[in-house]
C-alpha positions as CSV (number, residue, x, y, z in Angstrom):
1,M,22.1,30.4,-12.1
2,L,20.5,29.9,-15.6
3,D,21.4,32.4,-18.1
4,C,19.8,32.3,-21.6
5,S,18.5,35.2,-23.6
6,I,14.8,34.9,-24.2
7,H,12.9,36.8,-26.9
8,Y,9.5,37.9,-25.9
9,E,6.7,40.3,-26.8
10,L,4.8,42.0,-24.1
11,E,1.5,44.0,-24.5
12,R,0.6,45.6,-21.2
13,S,-2.9,46.5,-20.3
14,E,-3.7,50.0,-19.3
15,S,-5.5,48.6,-16.2
16,P,-3.1,47.6,-13.4
17,D,-5.7,45.0,-12.2
18,A,-5.9,43.2,-15.6
19,P,-4.8,39.6,-15.5
20,V,-1.5,38.5,-17.1
21,V,-1.8,35.8,-19.8
22,V,1.4,34.0,-20.8
23,L,1.6,31.9,-24.0
24,F,3.7,28.8,-24.2
25,H,4.3,27.4,-27.7
26,G,5.2,23.8,-28.7
27,W,8.5,22.3,-29.7
28,G,9.7,23.5,-33.1
29,C,7.4,26.5,-33.1
30,D,7.6,30.0,-31.5
31,G,5.4,32.6,-29.9
32,N,3.8,33.6,-33.2
33,I,1.7,30.4,-33.2
34,F,-0.7,32.1,-30.7
35,S,-0.8,35.4,-32.6
36,F,-4.5,35.0,-33.4
37,L,-5.3,34.5,-29.7
38,Q,-3.0,37.4,-28.7
39,R,-4.9,39.7,-31.1
40,E,-8.3,38.7,-29.6
41,I,-7.5,39.1,-25.9
42,T,-5.2,42.1,-25.6
43,K,-8.1,44.4,-24.6
44,Q,-8.8,42.3,-21.5
45,C,-5.4,41.5,-20.2
46,T,-1.6,41.9,-20.4
47,V,-0.2,39.3,-22.8
48,L,3.3,37.8,-22.7
49,A,4.3,35.7,-25.7
50,L,7.8,34.2,-25.5
51,D,10.1,32.0,-27.6
52,F,11.5,29.1,-25.6
53,P,15.3,28.8,-25.6
54,G,16.4,27.1,-28.8
55,H,13.3,28.3,-30.7
56,G,12.4,31.4,-32.6
57,K,14.5,34.4,-31.8
58,S,15.7,33.1,-28.4
59,A,19.2,31.8,-27.8
60,E,20.0,28.2,-27.3
61,P,20.5,26.8,-23.8
62,P,24.2,27.0,-23.0
63,I,24.2,23.2,-22.2
64,P,21.6,20.5,-22.8
65,W,18.5,21.3,-20.7
66,G,15.6,19.4,-19.4
67,V,12.1,20.6,-18.6
68,P,13.0,21.8,-15.1
69,E,15.7,24.1,-16.5
70,Y,13.2,25.5,-19.1
71,A,10.7,26.1,-16.3
72,A,13.3,27.8,-14.1
73,Q,14.3,30.2,-16.9
74,V,10.7,31.1,-17.6
75,K,10.1,31.7,-13.9
76,A,13.1,34.0,-13.9
77,L,11.6,36.0,-16.8
78,I,8.2,36.2,-15.1
79,D,9.9,37.4,-11.8
80,S,11.9,40.0,-13.7
81,L,8.6,41.4,-15.1
82,S,7.2,41.5,-11.6
83,F,4.2,39.2,-12.3
84,S,3.2,37.4,-9.1
85,K,0.2,35.6,-10.6
86,I,-0.5,34.5,-14.2
87,Y,-2.8,32.7,-16.5
88,V,-1.2,30.3,-19.0
89,V,-2.1,28.9,-22.4
90,A,0.2,26.1,-23.4
91,H,0.6,23.8,-26.4
92,S,2.5,20.5,-26.6
93,F,6.0,21.0,-25.2
94,G,4.7,24.2,-23.6
95,G,2.4,22.0,-21.6
96,R,5.5,20.3,-20.1
97,V,6.8,23.7,-19.0
98,A,3.4,24.7,-17.6
99,I,3.1,21.4,-15.7
100,E,6.5,22.0,-14.2
101,L,5.8,25.6,-13.2
102,A,2.3,24.9,-11.9
103,S,3.4,22.0,-9.7
104,T,6.7,23.6,-8.5
105,Y,5.1,27.1,-7.9
106,P,1.4,26.3,-7.2
107,E,0.6,29.8,-6.3
108,L,2.0,31.3,-9.5
109,I,-0.5,30.0,-12.0
110,E,-4.2,30.8,-11.3
111,K,-5.7,29.5,-14.5
112,L,-4.2,27.1,-17.0
113,I,-5.2,25.9,-20.5
114,I,-3.3,23.0,-21.9
115,T,-4.0,22.0,-25.5
116,G,-2.4,18.9,-26.9
117,G,-0.1,18.9,-23.9
118,A,3.0,16.7,-23.6
119,G,4.4,15.4,-20.3
120,L,3.2,11.8,-20.2
121,R,5.4,9.0,-21.6
122,K,4.0,6.7,-24.3
123,Q,4.7,3.1,-23.7
124,P,6.7,1.8,-26.7
125,T,5.6,-1.2,-28.7
126,E,7.7,-4.3,-28.9
127,E,8.8,-3.3,-32.4
128,Q,9.7,0.2,-31.2
129,K,11.8,-1.3,-28.3
130,K,13.7,-3.5,-30.8
131,R,14.3,-0.5,-33.0
132,Q,15.5,1.6,-30.1
133,A,17.8,-1.2,-28.9
134,K,19.3,-1.6,-32.4
135,Y,19.9,2.1,-32.7
136,K,21.6,2.4,-29.3
137,R,23.8,-0.7,-30.1
138,M,24.9,0.6,-33.5
139,N,25.4,4.2,-32.3
140,G,27.5,3.0,-29.4
141,M,29.8,1.1,-31.8
142,L,30.2,4.2,-34.0
143,E,31.0,6.4,-30.9
144,K,33.9,4.1,-30.2
145,C,35.0,4.1,-33.8
146,K,35.1,7.9,-33.8
147,K,37.9,7.8,-31.3
148,I,40.1,5.8,-33.7
149,P,42.0,8.3,-36.0
150,L,41.7,6.4,-39.2
151,L,38.0,5.6,-38.7
152,G,36.8,8.9,-37.2
153,K,35.4,10.6,-40.3
154,V,33.9,7.5,-41.7
155,A,32.2,6.8,-38.3
156,E,30.8,10.3,-38.2
157,M,29.3,9.9,-41.7
158,L,27.8,6.6,-40.8
159,Q,26.4,8.0,-37.6
160,T,24.7,10.8,-39.5
161,K,23.1,8.2,-41.8
162,L,22.0,6.2,-38.7
163,R,20.4,9.2,-37.1
164,N,18.6,10.0,-40.4
165,K,17.2,6.5,-40.5
166,Y,16.2,6.0,-36.9
167,G,15.6,9.6,-35.6
168,S,12.3,11.5,-35.7
169,A,12.0,14.5,-37.9
170,D,12.3,16.8,-34.9
171,Y,15.5,15.1,-33.8
172,I,17.2,15.0,-37.1
173,K,17.1,18.7,-37.8
174,L,18.7,19.7,-34.5
175,N,22.3,20.3,-33.7
176,E,24.1,18.2,-31.1
177,N,23.3,20.5,-28.1
178,M,19.6,20.6,-28.9
179,R,19.5,16.9,-29.7
180,K,20.6,16.1,-26.2
181,T,18.1,18.6,-24.9
182,F,15.3,17.0,-27.0
183,V,16.2,13.6,-25.6
184,K,16.1,14.9,-22.0
185,V,12.8,16.5,-22.6
186,I,10.9,13.6,-24.2
187,N,12.2,11.1,-21.6
188,Y,10.9,13.1,-18.7
189,D,7.6,11.7,-17.3
190,Q,5.6,14.3,-15.4
191,A,2.7,12.1,-14.3
192,H,3.7,12.4,-10.6
193,L,3.4,16.2,-10.8
194,L,-0.2,16.5,-12.0
195,E,-1.7,16.1,-8.5
196,K,0.3,19.0,-7.2
197,I,-1.3,21.5,-9.6
198,K,-3.6,23.9,-7.8
199,A,-4.6,26.0,-10.8
200,S,-8.1,25.7,-12.4
201,T,-7.2,23.8,-15.5
202,L,-8.9,23.4,-18.9
203,L,-7.7,20.7,-21.2
204,I,-8.5,21.1,-24.9
205,W,-7.7,18.1,-27.1
206,G,-8.1,17.0,-30.7
207,S,-9.7,13.5,-30.8
208,A,-7.4,12.6,-33.8
209,D,-4.2,13.8,-32.1
210,T,-1.4,11.3,-32.8
211,E,1.4,13.2,-31.2
212,T,-0.2,13.5,-27.8
213,P,-3.1,11.1,-28.0
214,L,-6.4,11.8,-26.3
215,W,-5.7,9.3,-23.5
216,M,-3.1,11.8,-22.2
217,G,-5.7,14.5,-21.9
218,Q,-8.0,12.1,-20.1
219,Q,-5.3,11.0,-17.7
220,M,-4.5,14.7,-16.9
221,E,-8.1,15.4,-16.3
222,N,-8.3,12.5,-13.8
223,A,-5.0,13.5,-12.0
224,I,-5.2,17.3,-11.8
225,P,-7.5,18.2,-8.9
226,D,-9.5,21.0,-10.6
227,A,-9.5,20.0,-14.3
228,A,-12.0,19.6,-17.2
229,L,-11.4,18.2,-20.7
230,I,-13.0,19.5,-23.9
231,T,-12.5,17.4,-27.1
232,F,-12.4,18.8,-30.6
233,E,-13.8,15.9,-32.6
234,G,-11.7,14.9,-35.6
235,R,-9.0,17.5,-34.9
236,S,-5.3,16.9,-34.7
237,H,-2.4,17.9,-32.5
238,F,-3.0,21.5,-33.6
239,A,-6.7,21.5,-32.8
240,F,-6.5,24.9,-31.2
241,A,-5.4,26.4,-34.6
242,E,-7.8,24.3,-36.7
243,E,-10.7,25.6,-34.8
244,W,-9.1,28.9,-33.7
245,Q,-12.4,30.9,-33.4
246,R,-13.9,28.2,-31.1
247,F,-10.6,28.1,-29.1
248,V,-10.7,31.9,-28.6
249,I,-14.3,31.9,-27.4
250,I,-13.5,29.1,-24.9
251,T,-10.3,30.8,-23.7
252,K,-12.0,34.1,-23.1
253,Q,-14.9,32.5,-21.3
254,F,-12.6,30.5,-19.0
255,F,-10.2,33.4,-18.3
256,F,-12.5,36.4,-18.1
257,G,-16.1,35.0,-17.9
258,G,-19.5,36.6,-18.2
259,D,-19.7,40.0,-20.0
260,N,-15.9,40.2,-20.3
261,A,-15.6,37.2,-22.6
């Protein structure tokens, strides 16, 4: 049984029939990144904004987790709040968790918005493959040296320098537990799960997104049975924040429709 303390904020609607909207932030962020959206939709729904384990005010996973463990913990939270059907807005890493939930529990998510969503693996260039191979070779040597008493501290120092040189900014700033979690997360390809998603899905992408390029949104649109893609021209991985007013209008129309938008 997973057991990790999750910080969340819940604003319940006075209407028992109001939909429940759950907000999934990206890696390195927290639930506050959707505060502008939360402020605009609280009159029409119940809103649950959470911090994923290892982010914001939530505790770290007890051991290195992958996406399925994150999804299972979120499902446990949703169940504890007695929500049987939800709408989801997910950004980046949050898209990974949403894909996992929507494909594993297809009746849980009724409507889904993914913006700049991760979940599909990029094919590394030849240069990147060489760089990764060199890092693994050198890191492996240093791991062996750490076990030698006279070389242990020197090997740890050199390993830190190696990580700073070859690791991404997200990876470098993490502790060992979260680094292993990060590696498990980014190496998990969810392409095979997309066709299992039954939720009506809206994909919102920045055309200039370099973290999760537009081709990922296009591939998701083609693979998810009921999906449509909206592109914010010239916008980045944070297109939803760069054009937040437009994002709010689209979200309200998709979730609530008509006179309620």
